[in-house]
C-alpha positions as CSV (number, residue, x, y, z in Angstrom):
1,M,-99.8,127.7,-77.2
2,E,-97.6,128.6,-74.1
3,H,-94.8,130.9,-74.9
4,D,-91.9,128.6,-73.2
5,V,-93.1,125.2,-74.6
6,P,-90.8,124.3,-77.4
7,Y,-93.8,121.9,-79.0
8,L,-97.0,122.0,-80.9
9,M,-99.3,119.0,-80.9
10,V,-101.5,119.3,-84.0
11,Y,-104.8,117.3,-85.0
12,R,-106.7,117.8,-88.2
13,K,-110.3,117.1,-88.0
14,R,-111.9,114.1,-89.2
15,K,-115.7,113.0,-89.0
16,K,-116.8,111.2,-86.0
17,D,-113.4,111.3,-84.2
18,K,-114.0,113.5,-81.0
19,K,-112.1,111.7,-79.2
20,T,-108.9,112.1,-80.5
21,M,-109.4,115.8,-80.6
22,R,-110.2,115.7,-76.8
23,L,-106.4,114.1,-76.5
24,A,-104.8,116.7,-78.8
25,K,-106.6,119.3,-76.2
26,T,-104.9,118.2,-72.9
27,A,-101.6,119.9,-74.4
28,A,-100.6,123.1,-73.1
29,S,-99.7,124.1,-76.6
30,Y,-102.0,122.6,-79.7
31,L,-103.5,123.4,-82.7
32,I,-107.1,121.9,-84.1
33,L,-107.2,122.3,-88.0
34,G,-110.3,122.2,-89.9
35,N,-111.3,119.9,-92.7
36,D,-110.5,122.9,-94.8
37,S,-107.6,124.7,-93.5
38,E,-107.1,128.0,-94.4
39,P,-104.5,128.6,-97.7
40,G,-102.0,130.6,-95.3
41,I,-101.9,128.2,-92.4
42,V,-98.7,126.2,-93.6
43,D,-96.8,129.9,-94.2
44,F,-98.2,130.9,-90.5
45,L,-97.0,127.5,-88.9
46,G,-93.4,127.9,-90.8
47,E,-93.1,131.9,-89.5
48,L,-94.0,130.6,-86.2
49,L,-91.8,127.5,-86.2
50,K,-88.8,129.5,-87.5
51,K,-89.2,131.8,-84.5
52,M,-89.7,128.9,-81.7
53,A,-86.8,127.1,-82.8
54,K,-84.6,130.0,-82.9
55,K,-85.6,130.5,-79.2
56,F,-85.0,126.9,-78.2
57,R,-82.0,125.7,-80.4
58,S,-84.9,123.1,-81.8
59,F,-88.9,122.6,-81.8
60,L,-91.3,119.7,-82.2
61,V,-94.4,119.5,-83.9
62,L,-96.4,116.1,-82.7
63,E,-99.3,115.2,-84.8
64,I,-101.8,112.6,-83.8
65,R,-104.6,110.7,-85.7
66,E,-107.2,108.4,-85.4
67,G,-106.1,104.8,-86.3
68,A,-108.4,102.2,-88.1
69,M,-111.7,101.8,-86.3
70,D,-110.6,98.2,-85.3
71,S,-106.7,99.0,-84.7
72,M,-105.5,98.1,-81.2
73,E,-102.0,99.6,-81.9
74,F,-100.1,102.6,-81.5
75,V,-97.8,103.8,-84.5
76,I,-95.1,105.9,-84.0
77,S,-93.6,107.8,-87.2
78,G,-90.5,110.0,-86.8
79,P,-86.9,110.5,-87.2
80,Y,-85.6,107.4,-84.7
81,Q,-81.8,108.1,-85.7
82,K,-81.7,111.7,-84.4
83,L,-84.4,111.3,-81.7
84,P,-84.1,107.6,-80.1
85,S,-84.6,108.9,-76.7
86,T,-87.7,110.6,-77.1
87,L,-89.2,108.0,-79.7
88,D,-88.0,105.2,-76.8
89,A,-89.5,107.3,-74.1
90,L,-93.3,107.7,-75.9
91,A,-93.0,103.8,-77.5
92,E,-92.5,102.6,-73.5
93,G,-95.0,104.9,-72.0
94,L,-97.8,103.7,-74.4
95,G,-97.0,100.3,-73.9
96,K,-97.9,100.8,-70.4
97,I,-101.3,102.4,-71.2
98,E,-103.7,100.2,-69.5
99,A,-106.2,98.2,-72.2
100,R,-109.9,97.6,-71.7
101,Y,-111.1,94.3,-70.8
102,G,-110.4,92.0,-73.2
103,A,-108.6,93.7,-75.6
104,E,-104.5,94.4,-76.1
105,L,-102.9,97.4,-76.9
106,S,-99.3,97.4,-78.8
107,T,-96.9,99.8,-79.7
108,R,-94.7,100.2,-83.1
109,I,-92.2,102.6,-84.0
110,S,-92.1,103.2,-88.1
111,G,-89.9,105.0,-90.1
112,A,-86.4,104.6,-89.2
113,D,-84.8,107.4,-91.5
114,D,-85.4,111.2,-91.6
115,E,-87.3,111.0,-94.9
116,A,-90.2,108.3,-94.3
117,P,-92.0,110.1,-91.4
118,V,-93.4,113.3,-93.5
119,D,-92.4,112.2,-97.2
120,D,-93.6,108.8,-97.2
121,K,-97.2,107.8,-95.8
122,A,-99.8,105.7,-96.1
123,P,-103.1,106.3,-98.7
124,D,-105.3,107.2,-96.3
125,E,-103.4,109.6,-94.5
126,P,-103.4,113.4,-95.1
127,V,-101.4,115.6,-96.9
128,P,-98.4,116.4,-94.7
129,L,-98.2,120.0,-93.4
130,F,-94.4,120.1,-94.4
131,E,-91.6,118.6,-96.3
132,A,-89.1,117.1,-94.3
133,K,-86.3,118.7,-95.8
134,N,-88.0,122.2,-95.2
135,L,-89.0,121.6,-91.7
136,R,-85.2,120.6,-90.6
137,A,-84.0,123.8,-92.2
138,I,-85.8,125.9,-90.1
139,G,-84.8,123.8,-86.8
140,G,-88.2,122.1,-86.9
141,T,-88.9,118.0,-85.8
142,W,-91.9,116.1,-86.8
143,I,-92.9,113.4,-85.1
144,G,-96.6,111.3,-85.8
145,L,-98.7,109.1,-83.8
146,E,-101.9,107.0,-84.8
147,V,-103.8,106.5,-82.0
148,P,-105.8,103.3,-82.0
149,P,-109.5,104.1,-80.8
150,A,-109.4,101.5,-78.0
151,Y,-112.3,103.4,-76.0
152,R,-115.0,102.1,-78.6
153,D,-115.5,98.4,-79.9
154,G,-115.6,97.9,-83.8
155,E,-119.4,98.7,-84.1
156,G,-118.5,102.0,-82.8
157,T,-119.7,101.8,-79.2
158,E,-117.9,104.2,-77.2
159,F,-116.9,103.7,-73.5
160,P,-116.5,106.9,-71.7
161,V,-115.3,105.6,-68.3
162,Y,-112.5,104.1,-69.8
163,F,-111.7,106.8,-72.2
164,R,-111.3,109.0,-69.5
165,K,-108.2,106.5,-67.5
166,F,-106.9,106.1,-71.1
167,R,-106.9,109.9,-71.4
168,T,-105.2,110.7,-68.2
169,Q,-102.7,107.9,-69.4
170,F,-102.3,109.2,-72.8
171,A,-101.6,112.8,-71.4
172,E,-99.0,111.7,-69.0
173,T,-97.1,109.8,-71.3
174,V,-96.9,112.0,-74.1
175,Q,-95.9,115.0,-71.4
176,Q,-92.9,112.7,-70.2
177,A,-91.6,111.6,-74.0
178,L,-92.0,115.2,-74.7
179,F,-89.8,116.6,-71.9
180,E,-87.0,114.1,-73.0
181,F,-87.1,115.9,-76.6
182,I,-86.8,119.2,-74.5
183,R,-84.1,118.0,-71.9
184,V,-82.1,116.7,-74.9
185,Q,-82.9,118.5,-77.7
186,T,-83.4,122.3,-76.7
187,T,-82.4,125.4,-74.3
188,S,-85.5,125.3,-72.4
189,K,-85.3,125.8,-68.8
190,I,-88.4,123.6,-67.9
191,A,-87.5,121.4,-65.1
192,S,-90.1,118.6,-65.2
193,Y,-92.6,117.0,-67.3
194,H,-95.3,118.1,-64.6
195,A,-94.6,121.7,-66.2
196,L,-95.9,120.5,-69.7
197,G,-99.7,120.4,-69.0
198,K,-102.1,123.4,-69.4
199,R,-100.9,126.6,-67.5
200,Q,-104.3,128.1,-67.4
201,I,-107.6,127.1,-65.8
202,H,-110.5,127.5,-67.9
203,E,-113.1,129.4,-67.3
204,E,-115.7,126.4,-67.6
205,V,-113.7,124.4,-64.8
206,L,-113.7,127.6,-62.6
207,K,-117.5,127.6,-62.8
208,I,-117.8,124.1,-61.8
209,D,-115.3,124.4,-59.0
210,K,-117.5,127.4,-57.6
211,K,-121.1,125.1,-58.1
212,I,-119.6,122.1,-56.4
213,T,-118.2,124.2,-53.6
214,E,-121.6,126.1,-53.1
215,I,-123.5,122.5,-53.0
216,Q,-120.8,121.4,-50.5
217,N,-121.2,124.3,-48.1
218,S,-125.0,124.0,-48.2
219,Y,-124.7,121.5,-45.6
220,S,-122.4,120.6,-42.5
221,F,-122.1,116.7,-42.8
222,L,-120.3,116.3,-39.1
223,L,-122.9,118.2,-37.7
224,L,-125.9,116.7,-39.3
225,V,-124.5,113.3,-38.3
226,A,-123.9,114.2,-34.6
227,P,-126.8,113.5,-32.2
228,I,-128.0,117.0,-30.1
229,N,-129.2,114.5,-27.6
230,I,-125.8,112.9,-26.2
231,S,-125.8,114.7,-22.8
232,E,-129.4,112.8,-21.8
233,L,-128.2,109.9,-23.1
234,K,-124.8,109.8,-21.4
235,K,-126.6,110.1,-18.1
236,R,-129.7,108.0,-18.8
237,Y,-126.9,105.1,-19.9
238,F,-124.6,105.7,-16.5
239,D,-127.9,105.7,-14.2
240,N,-128.9,102.3,-15.9
241,G,-125.8,100.6,-15.2
242,F,-124.3,101.2,-18.9
243,K,-127.4,99.3,-20.3
244,N,-129.8,100.9,-22.8
245,I,-128.4,103.4,-24.9
246,G,-131.8,105.0,-26.2
247,T,-132.5,106.2,-29.2
248,Y,-130.0,109.3,-31.2
249,H,-131.8,112.4,-32.2
250,Y,-130.6,114.3,-35.1
251,R,-131.2,117.9,-36.5
252,L,-133.4,118.0,-39.1
253,L,-132.0,118.3,-42.7
254,P,-131.4,121.6,-44.4
255,I,-131.2,120.5,-47.5
256,D,-132.8,117.6,-50.1
257,P,-130.0,115.5,-50.9
258,D,-132.1,114.2,-54.1
259,I,-132.0,118.2,-55.8
260,L,-128.3,118.4,-54.4
261,K,-127.7,115.5,-56.3
262,R,-129.4,116.5,-59.6
263,K,-127.4,119.6,-59.3
264,L,-124.3,117.6,-59.1
265,Y,-124.6,115.5,-62.0
266,N,-126.1,118.4,-64.0
267,L,-122.2,119.8,-64.0
268,D,-120.5,119.2,-67.1
269,I,-117.1,117.3,-65.6
270,H,-116.7,115.1,-68.1
271,E,-116.1,118.2,-70.6
272,I,-112.9,119.2,-68.6
273,D,-110.4,118.7,-71.2
274,D,-107.5,118.8,-68.3
275,P,-107.4,115.0,-66.7
276,A,-106.0,116.2,-63.3
277,L,-108.8,118.5,-62.8
278,A,-111.0,116.3,-64.4
279,Y,-109.7,113.5,-62.1
280,I,-110.5,115.4,-58.9
281,Y,-114.0,117.0,-59.5
282,D,-115.1,113.6,-60.7
283,E,-113.9,112.2,-57.8
284,K,-115.1,114.9,-55.5
285,R,-118.6,114.8,-56.7
286,E,-118.7,110.8,-56.3
287,E,-118.0,112.0,-52.6
288,I,-120.6,114.5,-52.1
289,D,-123.1,111.9,-53.7
290,H,-121.8,109.2,-51.2
291,E,-122.2,111.9,-48.1
292,L,-125.9,112.8,-49.2
293,T,-126.6,109.0,-49.5
294,M,-125.5,108.9,-46.0
295,L,-127.6,111.7,-44.8
296,K,-130.7,109.7,-45.8
297,E,-129.7,106.7,-44.0
298,R,-128.8,108.0,-40.4
299,G,-130.1,105.8,-38.1
300,S,-129.9,102.8,-40.1
301,Q,-127.6,99.8,-40.8
302,N,-127.1,101.5,-44.4
303,F,-125.4,104.5,-43.0
304,F,-122.7,102.1,-41.4
305,Y,-122.2,100.2,-44.6
306,S,-121.8,103.5,-46.7
307,G,-119.2,104.7,-44.0
308,I,-116.8,101.9,-44.5
309,R,-116.9,102.7,-48.6
310,M,-116.1,106.2,-46.9
311,Y,-113.7,105.8,-44.7
312,G,-112.5,102.5,-45.1
313,S,-111.8,99.7,-42.5
314,V,-109.4,98.5,-39.9
315,S,-106.5,96.6,-41.2
316,E,-104.2,94.6,-39.4
317,E,-101.4,96.8,-39.4
318,L,-103.8,99.5,-37.8
319,L,-105.4,97.4,-35.2
320,E,-102.1,96.2,-34.2
321,E,-100.7,99.5,-33.5
322,A,-103.8,100.5,-31.8
323,K,-103.4,97.7,-29.6
324,A,-99.7,98.1,-28.8
325,I,-100.8,101.7,-27.6
326,L,-103.5,100.6,-25.4
327,Y,-100.9,97.7,-23.8
328,K,-98.0,100.0,-23.6
329,V,-99.4,103.6,-22.0
330,S,-101.5,103.8,-19.3
331,E,-104.3,105.9,-18.8
332,E,-103.8,108.9,-16.6
333,P,-106.3,108.7,-13.9
334,A,-109.0,111.4,-14.0
335,S,-107.4,112.9,-10.4
336,S,-104.6,114.2,-12.3
337,R,-106.5,116.3,-14.7
338,Q,-106.3,119.7,-13.6
339,T,-108.6,121.7,-15.2
340,V,-107.5,125.5,-16.0
341,M,-109.5,126.3,-18.7
342,N,-112.8,127.0,-19.9
343,A,-114.4,127.5,-23.6
344,Q,-114.1,131.4,-22.9
345,D,-110.3,130.9,-22.0
346,F,-109.6,128.9,-24.9
347,K,-111.5,131.3,-27.1
348,S,-108.6,134.1,-25.9
349,L,-106.0,131.4,-26.7
350,A,-107.1,130.9,-30.1
351,A,-107.2,134.5,-30.7
352,K,-103.2,134.7,-29.9
353,E,-103.0,132.0,-32.8
354,F,-104.7,133.9,-35.2
355,E,-102.6,136.9,-34.8
356,Y,-99.7,134.8,-35.3
357,F,-101.2,133.8,-38.8
358,R,-101.9,137.8,-39.5
359,K,-98.1,138.5,-39.2
360,M,-97.4,135.9,-42.2
361,A,-100.7,136.6,-43.8
362,P,-102.4,140.0,-42.9
363,D,-105.8,139.2,-44.6
364,Y,-106.6,136.2,-42.6
365,K,-109.8,136.1,-40.7
366,S,-111.4,133.4,-38.3
367,K,-113.5,133.3,-35.5
368,V,-114.4,131.3,-32.6
369,H,-118.1,130.0,-31.8
370,I,-119.1,128.8,-28.7
371,R,-122.2,126.7,-29.0
372,K,-124.7,125.1,-26.8
373,D,-125.6,122.7,-29.4
374,V,-122.2,121.4,-30.3
375,N,-121.0,118.4,-28.1
376,I,-117.1,118.3,-29.7
377,M,-114.6,121.1,-30.7
378,M,-114.4,121.2,-34.7
379,V,-113.3,123.4,-37.2
380,A,-115.5,124.1,-40.3
381,R,-114.8,126.2,-43.1
382,G,-111.7,127.6,-41.1
383,E,-113.6,128.7,-38.3
384,L,-113.5,126.9,-34.4
385,Y,-116.9,125.8,-32.9
386,L,-116.5,125.3,-28.9
387,P,-119.3,123.2,-26.7
388,A,-120.2,125.9,-24.1
389,D,-119.4,123.8,-21.2
390,Y,-115.8,122.8,-22.7
391,T,-113.0,122.7,-20.0
392,L,-109.7,121.8,-20.5
393,T,-106.2,121.5,-19.1
394,A,-102.9,123.5,-20.4
395,L,-101.4,120.2,-22.1
396,E,-105.1,119.6,-23.8
397,A,-105.1,123.1,-24.8
398,R,-101.7,123.3,-26.5
399,A,-102.2,120.1,-28.4
400,L,-105.7,121.3,-29.7
401,I,-104.1,125.1,-30.5
402,Q,-102.1,123.1,-33.2
403,H,-104.5,120.2,-34.3
404,E,-107.5,122.6,-34.6
405,I,-106.3,125.8,-35.7
406,G,-102.3,124.8,-36.7
407,T,-103.9,122.4,-39.1
408,H,-107.4,122.4,-39.9
409,A,-107.8,126.2,-39.7
410,L,-104.2,126.8,-41.1
411,T,-105.0,124.4,-44.4
412,H,-108.4,126.1,-44.8
413,Y,-107.0,129.4,-45.4
414,N,-104.0,128.2,-47.4
415,G,-106.7,126.5,-49.5
416,T,-108.4,129.9,-50.0
417,R,-105.7,131.4,-51.7
418,Q,-105.4,128.1,-54.3
419,P,-107.5,129.5,-57.7
420,L,-109.6,125.9,-56.6
421,R,-111.9,126.3,-54.0
422,Q,-112.0,122.9,-53.8
423,M,-108.5,123.1,-52.0
424,A,-110.2,124.7,-49.1
425,C,-113.2,122.5,-48.8
426,G,-111.5,119.6,-49.1
427,L,-110.5,117.3,-52.4
428,A,-112.1,113.7,-51.7
429,G,-111.0,111.2,-49.0
430,Y,-108.9,114.3,-47.7
431,D,-109.7,113.7,-43.9
432,A,-107.1,110.8,-43.4
433,L,-104.1,113.1,-44.2
434,Q,-105.8,116.3,-42.3
435,E,-106.3,114.3,-39.1
436,G,-102.9,112.6,-39.5
437,I,-100.8,115.8,-39.5
438,A,-103.1,117.4,-37.0
439,V,-102.0,114.5,-34.5
440,L,-98.7,115.0,-35.5
441,A,-98.8,118.7,-34.7
442,E,-99.5,117.4,-31.4
443,Y,-96.6,115.2,-31.1
444,L,-94.4,118.3,-32.6
445,A,-95.9,121.2,-30.1
446,D,-95.0,118.7,-27.2
447,A,-98.7,118.4,-26.5
448,L,-99.6,114.8,-27.4
449,G,-100.7,113.2,-24.2
450,A,-101.0,109.7,-22.9
451,N,-104.9,110.0,-22.8
452,R,-105.0,111.5,-26.5
453,L,-103.2,109.1,-27.9
454,R,-105.3,106.4,-25.9
455,T,-108.2,107.6,-27.3
456,L,-107.3,107.5,-31.1
457,A,-106.2,103.8,-30.4
458,G,-109.6,103.1,-28.5
459,R,-111.5,104.2,-31.7
460,V,-109.4,102.1,-33.7
461,V,-109.9,99.2,-31.6
462,A,-113.8,100.0,-31.3
463,G,-114.1,100.5,-35.6
464,D,-112.4,96.9,-35.5
465,A,-115.7,96.0,-33.3
466,L,-117.9,97.8,-34.9
467,G,-117.0,95.9,-38.2
468,K,-117.3,92.4,-36.4
469,G,-120.8,93.4,-35.2
470,A,-120.5,95.0,-31.6
471,N,-123.6,96.1,-30.2
472,F,-123.3,99.6,-27.8
473,D,-123.1,97.6,-24.6
474,E,-120.5,95.4,-25.9
475,M,-118.3,98.1,-27.3
476,F,-118.6,100.4,-24.1
477,G,-117.5,96.7,-21.9
478,L,-114.8,96.3,-24.2
479,L,-113.1,99.7,-23.8
480,H,-114.1,99.7,-20.6
481,K,-112.9,96.5,-19.2
482,D,-110.5,95.2,-21.6
483,Y,-108.5,98.3,-22.3
484,S,-109.2,100.1,-19.0
485,F,-110.7,103.2,-20.5
486,S,-112.7,105.3,-17.8
487,K,-116.3,105.1,-17.8
488,E,-116.6,108.6,-19.3
489,R,-113.8,107.9,-22.1
490,S,-115.3,104.5,-22.8
491,F,-118.6,106.3,-23.6
492,D,-117.4,109.0,-25.5
493,I,-115.7,106.9,-27.7
494,T,-118.6,104.2,-28.1
495,S,-121.1,106.9,-28.5
496,R,-118.9,108.6,-31.4
497,M,-118.7,105.2,-33.2
498,F,-122.6,104.6,-33.1
499,Q,-123.7,108.0,-34.5
500,G,-125.8,108.0,-37.5
501,G,-125.9,104.3,-37.2
502,G,-122.3,103.6,-37.3
503,F,-120.1,106.2,-38.0
504,L,-116.3,104.8,-39.1
505,K,-114.5,108.4,-39.4
506,D,-113.0,108.1,-36.1
507,I,-110.4,105.1,-37.5
508,V,-108.8,107.9,-39.6
509,Y,-107.0,109.6,-37.1
510,L,-104.6,107.1,-36.1
511,K,-104.9,105.3,-40.2
512,G,-103.6,109.1,-41.4
513,L,-101.0,109.2,-38.9
514,L,-99.5,105.7,-40.1
515,E,-99.9,106.6,-43.6
516,L,-97.8,110.2,-43.0
517,R,-95.0,108.1,-40.9
518,Q,-94.9,106.0,-44.5
519,H,-95.1,109.3,-46.9
520,L,-92.3,110.8,-44.8
521,S,-89.9,107.5,-44.0
522,E,-90.0,107.3,-47.7
523,G,-88.7,110.7,-48.5
524,G,-91.8,112.9,-48.5
525,T,-91.3,116.0,-46.9
526,L,-94.3,118.0,-44.3
527,E,-94.7,121.4,-45.6
528,P,-96.3,120.8,-49.4
529,L,-99.0,118.7,-47.4
530,L,-100.2,122.2,-45.9
531,A,-101.4,124.0,-49.0
532,G,-104.7,122.9,-48.8
533,K,-107.0,119.9,-48.0
534,F,-106.1,117.1,-50.0
535,A,-105.5,113.1,-49.5
536,L,-101.9,111.7,-50.1
537,R,-103.3,110.0,-53.0
538,H,-103.6,113.6,-54.7
539,L,-99.8,114.8,-54.0
540,A,-98.4,113.9,-57.3
541,T,-102.0,115.9,-58.9
542,V,-100.9,118.6,-56.8
543,K,-97.5,118.8,-57.4
544,D,-98.3,118.8,-61.1
545,L,-100.6,121.6,-61.0
546,T,-98.4,123.4,-58.8
547,D,-95.5,123.1,-61.3
548,R,-97.8,124.5,-63.9
549,G,-98.4,127.5,-61.8
550,L,-102.0,126.8,-61.2
551,L,-101.6,126.0,-57.1
552,Y,-99.2,127.6,-55.2
553,P,-97.6,126.6,-52.1
554,P,-98.7,127.1,-48.8
555,K,-98.8,131.0,-47.6
556,I,-99.1,130.4,-43.7
557,K,-97.3,127.7,-41.6
558,P,-97.8,126.4,-38.3
559,R,-96.1,127.9,-34.9
560,Y,-94.7,124.2,-34.0
561,L,-92.2,124.6,-36.9
562,L,-90.3,127.1,-34.9
563,N,-89.7,124.6,-31.8
564,E,-86.2,123.7,-31.1
565,S,-87.3,120.2,-30.7
566,C,-89.3,119.9,-33.9
567,N,-86.2,118.8,-36.6
568,Q,-85.2,116.2,-34.0
569,K,-88.8,114.8,-33.1
570,L,-89.7,114.6,-37.0
571,G,-86.7,112.9,-37.5
572,Y,-87.8,110.1,-35.1
573,F,-91.1,110.0,-36.5
574,K,-89.4,109.7,-40.0
575,K,-87.7,106.6,-39.3
576,G,-90.7,104.6,-38.3
577,M,-91.0,105.2,-34.1
578,P,-93.6,103.2,-33.0
579,L,-96.8,105.3,-32.5
580,Y,-97.1,104.4,-28.7
581,K,-93.4,106.1,-27.9
582,M,-95.0,109.6,-29.1
583,V,-95.8,110.3,-25.3
């Protein structure tokens, strides 16, 4: 029981009714009574309610029970004349719960006066815990809720996948109705229905979080799908007059995907009673399963099909934005590119950014790794990896500092401060939002160059071509001839798109930027998105968990937020500026 929550959900055990008990356990404050309750339980509850009603002016007991086997109706009992807004909110929310295929749910409020909900009862109902007049005398209110067992059929066959969806919607509905009671009838300072969920993470959830993170950290997906012979292939391709790319070679798998999958599905995620947490871990398990399948499919057409499921395909809106960039932004010639930094120089620049973070978080730690077996710059587990032969301009360096460190490394650290390790590793589908923020960071840091934006657009055009069956030579020609990319840039985009057998991840940069623009234009703010690695679809869940004190706001924030032009440029972006105007 939470000390600042003026309600208690009660469930009395019945045979073969574990699902209703699971519904009760979604509440922050709940009481499960055995078949033969101790004689002192009513006296105990009476004393408890007296104290809570005195503290909050009023206190609610919500008792739930299972309806008849063939029932598809929620039945709400309560003093409607005194609690119309609460009961109406409950009825309205329950009426929106999705029914399983071929069925229809309904809602009914019974007992329109004070006496009926407690003193009058159906023959099969248990003896009430309280007399209505006694409960009113101590400042308490009772509501009964009969829940139809819509998650099983008339023969008792259960539908576990549907139950999880039913439970999530049920928990949110009840919290919203309870908040209506709290807002109107009590002196509680709770500001949102989100705060009515569980305030503690069960030890078993933390064990699952640890194990699923260990499984994810046992391999590096991006490294394992990146070819190790790309430099040789590039030289051969150019020598052959842009024909015959040859065969990609990959690192040997350091793990057995089938064994990791077995470990994944041994995790009792279905036993998590907090719907929000159950949702994110179930979703993450499915994503890891999908990644492991893709690792087994490297070099095959199936890898490409699996990638569509993971990253989506190119929408018409996304393709049009990409084409607008390519038509309106000219590529800067290679002759204008003045290299001023190598890998060691950039490592020193990154170290200064790490020091800036340590001013906000003295415990911040990260490293820069310069390696010969890496062909692209990337951040993995909060640390920066650079190709040994890497060179870049001052503008590119400023952009990549805010992209790789000011976004990816920063959100990794903020995620490590959360009780849930998955906030650092990344919830399912986090890539698009991460890359969208990272590209926006380049723009806000006055470092988004023409070639950089064209490259992101070129990846979208290439992804669209891949989906339409283009081979390596056709895609290279499309970029080089039709969209005026240099041969080097055309090769880089094409070779990345074909790694693994067809890898659509590169479309998420521009896709994420579009989704972020939509979010901000609708009143969303940037800073809450830096609390860890998650997708935009998780924002309501993250807010819910933050309101409950289970997650925290971001500890460190990026340097570009201090730029004088930041607010002005962010304002332009929020108003829906075309992406080609970002350079």
